[in-house]
N, C-alpha and C positions, 0 to 999 in steps of 0.2 A: 612429245604425245604420244612415241610408238610407245616408249614404256609406261604408262597410263593404260595405251590397250590390252598390256601385253601381261601386267600386272593383273585386271578387271578381266582374261580371260584366263591366269590359272587361274583366282578365291574364284573363276566361279567353276569349273575345271573337280580344284579340288575340298572343296563345298560340297562338291555333287560325288564324288567319288566315294566319300564316307557316309553318307546318310542315302543306301538305299529303300535303307527302309519306311520314309519319308515320300517313295515315289509312289504315285498312284494311291492317294491318300484321301485326294477331294472330286467327289464321281463330275466326268466329265474330262477326267483333265489326257494331257498329251502329251508324250515327250517333242520338247522343244529338240537339243544338244543333251548325249549323256548328262543325265544327273540336273538337270533342267527339263521345270516339267511346267504347266499349264493350261491356263484355265479358260477357256471364249474373255469372258469377259474382265481377269487381269491380262491380258492383252494388244485389245483396246485401248484401257488402260491407262499400260507403263507404254504402247504404243504412242499416243499421244501425248504424254510425258516428256519420253524423248525427243520424237519432234519442236519438244516447248525447250528441251531444253538444245540441243546443238543443233548449229544452224543451218540451214541448206548448204547443199554437196557435200557431205559428213555425213556418209550412208555407212561406212565403217566405223567412226562412232557415235551415230546413236544405234547401231544395231549395238556396240558394247553396251553401252546406258541401255538399250531394253529389255536385254540378258537380264542384267544385276537388278534391271526391276525388279524382272518377272522371278528370279529367283528369291529376292528378297520378301515380296510380296505373297505368291505360294507359301513359304516356307511358315507368313507370319496368320495366312489364313490357316494350314492346317494344324498348330500352335493352338488356337485360337478353338480347334471344334478339336483338338485334344484334353482341353480341358475341360 
């Protein structure tokens, strides 16, 4: 399980490092961690998703799932706006 957490964090950090041009592309966006941006709507959606996916007491796993969800959802919203 620890390997999965480390890999998910590494993926988030790696993707965020090469995509600074996407940062702040959505109005009202805020940086959660370097390279990971969100809006209030995306945060609410991903927090609910993480709460459903991770059992009670798995705070670190829940945070990893929520960050991965935020990164993916934010990138999808930016891509939609660029089309």
